[in-house]
C-alpha positions as MATLAB code, in Angstrom:
seq = 'MEYLVHNIFGNGSEFVTPVELEDKCRAFGNAQLAERVTASHPTGYSLAAAMERDGFIRAEAFCSWCVEETRFDDLNDYLVRAFGASQVVVMERQNDFARFKVRSSNNEVKLSKMFALVEDVKAKMHIREYSVSQTTLEQIFNSFASQQEEEQGFARGVFQQE';
ca = [
      43.489   -3.995 -238.462;
      42.915   -7.102 -240.298;
      46.333   -8.478 -239.022;
      45.653   -7.625 -235.504;
      42.055   -9.104 -235.542;
      43.734  -12.272 -237.284;
      46.236  -12.310 -234.464;
      43.927  -12.169 -231.579;
      41.088  -14.286 -233.066;
      42.606  -16.481 -235.548;
      40.123  -18.005 -237.778;
      37.512  -18.155 -234.931;
      34.818  -15.920 -233.797;
      34.623  -12.438 -234.894;
      33.096  -11.453 -231.368;
      34.196  -10.985 -227.852;
      31.742  -11.944 -225.204;
      31.790  -11.009 -221.604;
      33.503  -14.402 -220.531;
      36.273  -13.915 -223.054;
      37.065  -10.275 -222.616;
      40.023  -10.622 -220.292;
      41.255  -13.430 -222.364;
      41.284  -11.290 -225.441;
      42.630   -8.166 -223.818;
      45.693  -10.535 -222.615;
      46.035  -11.806 -226.199;
      46.117   -8.158 -227.018;
      48.878   -7.476 -224.768;
      47.225   -5.910 -221.831;
      44.712   -8.048 -219.687;
      44.165   -4.881 -217.562;
      42.180   -3.212 -220.417;
      39.318   -5.513 -219.533;
      38.931   -3.369 -216.507;
      38.154   -0.254 -218.456;
      35.237   -1.948 -220.219;
      32.653   -0.376 -217.730;
      29.612    2.207 -217.922;
      31.787    4.763 -215.925;
      34.992    4.686 -218.075;
      35.325    7.762 -220.668;
      35.935    5.402 -223.659;
      34.975    1.801 -222.376;
      31.484    2.770 -221.779;
      30.689    2.229 -225.476;
      31.958   -1.231 -225.472;
      30.390   -1.919 -222.217;
      26.969   -0.777 -223.741;
      27.300   -2.857 -226.709;
      28.187   -5.971 -224.592;
      25.168   -5.287 -222.335;
      22.837   -4.553 -225.296;
      24.031   -7.503 -227.666;
      26.023   -9.874 -225.552;
      29.343   -9.267 -227.442;
      31.676   -6.788 -229.015;
      32.519   -7.100 -232.698;
      36.332   -8.134 -233.122;
      37.323   -5.176 -235.219;
      35.586   -2.527 -232.872;
      37.318   -4.364 -229.917;
      40.809   -4.263 -231.683;
      40.273   -0.744 -232.619;
      39.422    0.448 -229.105;
      42.442   -1.638 -227.631;
      44.860    0.339 -230.135;
      43.353    3.756 -229.002;
      43.635    2.983 -225.476;
      47.284    1.957 -225.847;
      47.943    5.045 -227.973;
      46.536    7.210 -225.070;
      48.527    5.183 -222.370;
      51.620    5.845 -224.312;
      51.074    9.424 -224.839;
      50.084    9.959 -221.034;
      53.189    8.125 -219.951;
      55.392   10.238 -222.417;
      54.006   13.499 -220.779;
      54.464   11.906 -217.194;
      57.930   11.185 -217.687;
      58.592   14.744 -219.278;
      57.056   16.580 -216.711;
      56.323   14.296 -213.506;
      53.294   12.311 -212.514;
      52.054   15.263 -210.291;
      52.150   17.811 -213.267;
      50.045   16.099 -215.768;
      46.384   15.854 -215.404;
      43.824   14.278 -217.951;
      41.340   17.037 -218.078;
      38.890   15.443 -220.781;
      38.946   12.406 -222.655;
      36.387   11.035 -225.417;
      37.239    8.330 -227.837;
      40.415    9.464 -229.729;
      40.394   12.962 -228.094;
      42.352   13.999 -225.091;
      43.026   17.015 -223.308;
      45.938   17.218 -220.788;
      46.816   20.090 -218.218;
      50.493   20.268 -217.744;
      52.568   22.143 -215.163;
      56.111   22.204 -214.392;
      57.698   22.218 -211.106;
      58.548   26.107 -211.272;
      54.872   26.614 -212.721;
      56.083   27.694 -216.001;
      55.979   25.402 -219.052;
      57.208   26.969 -222.268;
      54.910   26.534 -225.205;
      57.999   25.830 -227.532;
      59.062   22.973 -225.069;
      55.506   21.549 -225.336;
      55.420   21.866 -229.311;
      58.894   20.289 -229.473;
      57.785   17.491 -227.376;
      54.746   16.448 -229.400;
      56.463   16.893 -232.551;
      59.128   14.537 -231.693;
      56.640   11.874 -231.104;
      53.699   12.722 -233.218;
      54.163   10.186 -235.954;
      55.272    7.592 -233.521;
      52.174    7.861 -231.487;
      49.734    8.556 -234.390;
      48.750   11.813 -233.112;
      46.760   13.501 -236.172;
      46.141   16.622 -234.706;
      47.109   18.743 -231.460;
      47.123   22.345 -230.293;
      48.933   23.615 -227.260;
      47.801   26.871 -225.488;
      48.381   28.803 -222.062;
      45.278   28.638 -219.695;
      42.729   31.178 -220.466;
      41.400   33.834 -217.900;
      38.048   31.975 -218.578;
      39.573   28.624 -217.598;
      41.167   30.144 -214.422;
      37.625   31.782 -213.596;
      36.026   28.545 -214.138;
      38.163   26.819 -212.029;
      37.683   29.175 -208.992;
      34.003   29.092 -209.703;
      33.756   25.232 -209.352;
      35.590   25.358 -206.093;
      33.408   28.057 -204.550;
      31.149   26.998 -201.809;
      27.692   28.304 -202.345;
      26.835   31.465 -200.413;
      24.118   30.893 -197.727;
      23.663   34.478 -196.313;
      21.371   37.298 -197.668;
      22.717   39.817 -200.007;
      22.631   43.372 -198.626;
      20.264   45.799 -200.440;
      18.054   42.947 -201.906;
      14.512   42.608 -200.490;
      13.403   38.951 -199.781;
       9.641   38.126 -199.040;
       9.008   35.248 -196.801;
];
């Protein structure tokens, strides 16, 4: 991390201000990362909060975040190449944790293929831990429940006072 901080910041400031954000992201190699430093982004919110509160982000925190974002992008791109863009959905994301939903065109993804794909790139993509599982009945139920419209009528047999 020291090497990265030194390459981006040199011997200058150890902070990133809002004015410098895009330039520092460009120096890291991806100017578009600056667009993720917002209150609504799943990982950029912490940098946005620090920047709003303190007026800056510490260089090491900035570089660490850029590395994590790049690793996430690489993993997401890898899964998209393996299964197709319409088959990979990010379900949850927090700091260095991500949960993906992966489907295949024939609606059957073999667990063995998923394990093999992740194992092939585990070291290269710095994946410390992972798990692969099929969709549970609870997840299916919750999915249906979240899509259901609220009932407006009265339930038969239930007395309601007005």
